[in-house]
N, C-alpha and C positions, 0 to 999 in steps of 0.2 A: 450527586451531580452526573448528568449524562455525559458520556464520552463523545467527543467530536472526532469522528473517524473519516478520513478521506483516503480512498484508494486510487492512485494514479496507475492506469493500466493501458493496454493496447489490445487490438483485436488479435485473435488467433494466438492467445497466450495461456497455455495450460496452468502456469504458476499463478497468473492473475485470477483465473477461474477458481483455482483452489483457495486462494486467499478470500475471495468473495464468498465462496461456499462455507468456509470456516466461520466467517462473520455471521452469515445467515443462520448457520447451525446453532450459534450462540445467541440468536435473536438480538444481535447488535446492529443498530442502524448505521449506515454509512453512506457517504456520497462517493460517486465514482466520476473520475475525470479521465476520459479516454484521450490519449495522445497518439494518434496513428501516423501523423506526419513526422517523418524522420528528423527533419531540421528542428521542429518544435521539441521533439523528444531529446535531441542532443542538447538543446538550450536548457531544457528542464534538468537533465543530468548535471550540466555545468553548475546550475544553481544549488543542487543537492550536495555536491562535493566531488573531489577527484576520483573517488573509488566507486561512484555510482554509475553503472553501465547496464542496468537491466530493469525490467518491469516484473512485478508491480513494485511500486514504492508506496508504503503505507505511513500515514501520519496520524497520530493520536494526540488530540489536544495541541495541534500545531508542532509536535515533535516527531521527527522522522524516526520510525522504528526499523525501517528497511523493507526487505522483501518478505516472502512467506516465512522463512525461519525467524526473522525478527518479530513478525506479527505473532507467531506461536509463542515466542519467549515473552513478549509483552503481555499477552493474554494470560500466560501462566503466572506472571508476577501479579497481575491484577486480581487473580483468583486466590492468591496466597494469603 
């Protein structure tokens, strides 16, 4: 079953670029949703939970795995 991966990002975000590069290097398809407006981003963070305050936020099969470290951990588990 193919993974449904969505990367929520913003412009000028090195961590976002790293997360997208990691997915591309693994030939994993993903959708990107850029949230450059600060008010929209704060509303998005509020939906994710009280500890979420940075981009990127990565979701795999509708489950938030977090930022770049969370993505790396999730991909390591998928390969195990």
